[in-house]
C-alpha positions as CSV (number, residue, x, y, z in Angstrom):
1,M,22.2,-25.4,-22.5
2,E,22.8,-25.8,-18.8
3,Q,21.8,-22.9,-16.6
4,P,24.5,-21.6,-14.2
5,P,23.7,-22.2,-10.5
6,P,21.9,-19.4,-8.7
7,S,24.1,-16.9,-7.0
8,R,24.3,-16.5,-3.3
9,I,22.3,-13.2,-3.6
10,Q,19.6,-14.9,-5.8
11,L,19.2,-17.6,-3.1
12,K,18.6,-14.9,-0.5
13,I,15.6,-13.5,-2.3
14,V,12.7,-15.9,-1.6
15,K,9.3,-14.8,-2.7
16,N,7.5,-18.0,-1.8
17,Y,6.1,-17.8,1.8
18,A,5.6,-21.5,2.0
19,A,9.4,-22.0,1.4
20,L,10.2,-19.4,4.1
21,A,7.7,-21.1,6.5
22,K,9.5,-24.5,6.0
23,L,12.8,-22.8,6.7
24,A,11.5,-21.1,9.9
25,T,10.0,-24.4,11.1
26,G,13.3,-26.1,10.6
27,L,15.2,-23.4,12.4
28,R,12.8,-23.5,15.3
29,A,13.2,-27.3,15.5
30,V,16.9,-26.9,16.1
31,G,16.5,-24.0,18.6
32,R,17.2,-21.1,16.3
33,K,15.2,-17.9,16.4
34,T,13.7,-16.3,13.3
35,V,13.3,-12.5,13.2
36,V,11.1,-10.7,10.7
37,T,10.8,-7.1,9.8
38,I,9.0,-5.3,7.0
39,G,9.3,-2.0,5.4
40,S,9.4,0.0,2.2
41,W,13.2,0.4,2.2
42,D,12.9,3.1,-0.5
43,M,16.2,4.9,-1.1
44,L,18.1,2.8,1.4
45,H,19.9,5.1,4.0
46,I,22.0,4.9,7.2
47,G,18.9,4.7,9.4
48,H,17.7,1.6,7.5
49,V,21.1,-0.1,7.8
50,R,21.4,0.6,11.5
51,Y,17.9,-0.7,12.1
52,L,18.6,-3.9,10.2
53,L,21.8,-4.6,12.2
54,K,19.8,-4.1,15.4
55,A,16.9,-6.2,14.3
56,R,19.4,-9.1,13.4
57,N,20.6,-9.1,17.1
58,F,17.2,-10.4,18.3
59,G,17.6,-13.8,16.7
60,D,19.6,-16.1,14.4
61,T,18.0,-15.5,11.0
62,L,16.7,-12.2,9.7
63,I,13.9,-12.2,7.1
64,V,13.2,-8.8,5.6
65,G,9.9,-8.1,3.9
66,V,9.9,-5.5,1.2
67,D,6.6,-3.6,0.4
68,S,5.7,-4.0,-3.2
69,D,5.5,-1.0,-5.5
70,R,1.7,-1.3,-5.5
71,A,1.5,-1.3,-1.7
72,I,3.8,1.7,-1.4
73,K,1.7,3.7,-3.9
74,L,-1.3,3.0,-1.7
75,Y,0.6,4.0,1.5
76,K,2.7,6.9,0.2
77,G,1.1,8.2,-3.0
78,P,1.5,7.8,-6.7
79,L,5.0,9.2,-7.0
80,R,6.5,6.5,-4.8
81,P,8.5,4.4,-4.6
82,V,11.6,6.0,-6.1
83,V,13.4,2.7,-6.3
84,P,11.5,-0.3,-7.9
85,E,10.8,-3.4,-5.8
86,D,13.2,-5.7,-7.5
87,E,16.1,-3.3,-6.9
88,R,15.1,-2.7,-3.3
89,C,15.0,-6.5,-2.7
90,E,18.4,-6.9,-4.3
91,M,19.9,-4.0,-2.3
92,L,18.7,-5.5,0.9
93,S,20.1,-8.9,0.0
94,Y,23.6,-7.3,0.0
95,Q,23.2,-6.0,3.6
96,E,25.2,-7.7,6.3
97,G,23.0,-9.6,8.7
98,V,20.1,-10.0,6.2
99,D,19.6,-13.7,5.6
100,F,16.5,-13.6,3.4
101,V,14.4,-11.0,1.6
102,T,10.8,-11.4,0.4
103,L,8.2,-9.3,-1.3
104,I,5.1,-8.1,0.6
105,D,2.1,-7.6,-1.6
106,D,-0.8,-8.7,0.6
107,V,-2.6,-5.4,1.0
108,D,-6.1,-4.7,-0.3
109,E,-7.0,-1.7,-2.4
110,D,-7.6,0.3,0.8
111,G,-4.1,-0.4,1.9
112,V,-5.1,-2.9,4.6
113,W,-2.3,-5.3,5.3
114,N,-3.3,-9.0,5.6
115,Y,-0.2,-10.3,7.5
116,E,0.4,-13.2,5.2
117,L,4.1,-13.4,5.7
118,I,4.0,-13.5,9.5
119,K,1.0,-15.8,9.5
120,A,3.0,-18.3,7.4
121,I,6.3,-17.9,9.3
122,K,5.1,-17.3,12.8
123,P,8.4,-15.6,13.7
124,N,10.0,-15.7,17.1
125,V,10.5,-12.0,16.9
126,F,8.9,-9.3,14.8
127,V,10.8,-6.0,14.8
128,A,9.1,-2.7,14.0
129,V,10.1,1.0,14.0
130,E,8.4,3.2,16.5
131,G,5.4,5.0,15.0
132,S,5.4,2.8,11.9
133,Y,2.3,0.7,12.8
134,P,-0.9,1.8,14.5
135,E,-1.9,0.1,17.8
136,N,-4.4,-2.2,16.1
137,Q,-1.7,-3.5,13.7
138,L,0.7,-4.0,16.6
139,A,-2.0,-6.1,18.4
140,E,-2.5,-8.1,15.2
141,I,1.2,-8.7,14.8
142,K,1.4,-10.0,18.4
143,K,-1.0,-12.8,17.5
144,Y,1.5,-14.3,15.0
145,A,4.9,-13.5,16.5
146,D,6.2,-14.8,19.9
147,K,7.7,-11.4,20.6
148,L,7.2,-7.9,19.3
149,V,10.2,-5.5,19.5
150,V,9.7,-1.8,18.7
151,L,12.9,0.1,18.0
152,S,13.3,3.9,17.9
153,R,14.3,5.5,14.6
154,Q,18.0,4.9,14.0
155,A,18.8,8.2,12.3
156,N,17.2,11.6,11.6
157,T,17.2,10.6,7.9
158,S,13.8,10.0,6.3
159,T,13.3,9.1,2.7
160,S,10.0,11.0,2.6
161,V,11.7,14.1,4.0
162,K,14.7,13.8,1.7
163,I,12.4,13.6,-1.3
164,E,10.2,16.6,-0.1
165,D,13.3,18.7,0.6
166,T,14.9,17.9,-2.7
167,V,11.8,18.7,-4.7
168,K,11.2,21.9,-2.7
169,N,14.8,23.0,-3.2
170,H,14.6,22.3,-7.0
171,L,11.3,24.1,-7.3
172,E,12.6,27.1,-5.3
173,Q,15.7,27.2,-7.5
174,M,13.7,26.8,-10.7
175,Y,11.2,29.6,-9.7
176,G,14.1,31.8,-8.7
177,L,15.7,31.3,-12.1
178,I,12.4,32.0,-13.8
179,A,11.9,35.2,-11.8
180,K,15.5,36.3,-12.4
181,K,15.0,35.7,-16.2
182,R,11.7,37.7,-16.2
183,N,13.4,40.6,-14.4
184,V,16.2,40.6,-17.0
185,E,13.7,40.5,-19.8
186,E,11.7,43.3,-18.2
187,V,14.8,45.5,-17.8
188,S,15.9,44.7,-21.4
189,A,12.5,45.6,-22.9
């Protein structure tokens, strides 16, 4: 039975760095600029979307790297990510201005990033969020990208803060209900 052709969204998710490198080389040959940015993109929010739109303005093609579930667990702890990597890739593929999405899983067990995507692509521009990379990583990124752009955060929203606040509020509410129940039981006894 014949397979249906891949959808436009399926074509935007490219996990093969060699294919992306060929694309970037072809774009460069015709004078087009490739922009790369990388992040967790867990629980996509307005700050993420604003950031992606700004990043897109630095070139003609925006390639977005998505940290793998394994990498995020190393960076942010065992309870993250909230949204699995395949869903994060798909959500990003729907965003205006995002041309291609790829998975980033080139970190060692200590969480050290190996820069495989940007080594392969050699982007014209790499866009980062202020405070998201230590100085030694920014210096390493500059070796592989023609230009490094560091943007300020695009909103006060933070996935980590949202998760912490939600858990804290639920725990406070739960403990309040437990305490209230104990008080009622003590009065009834």
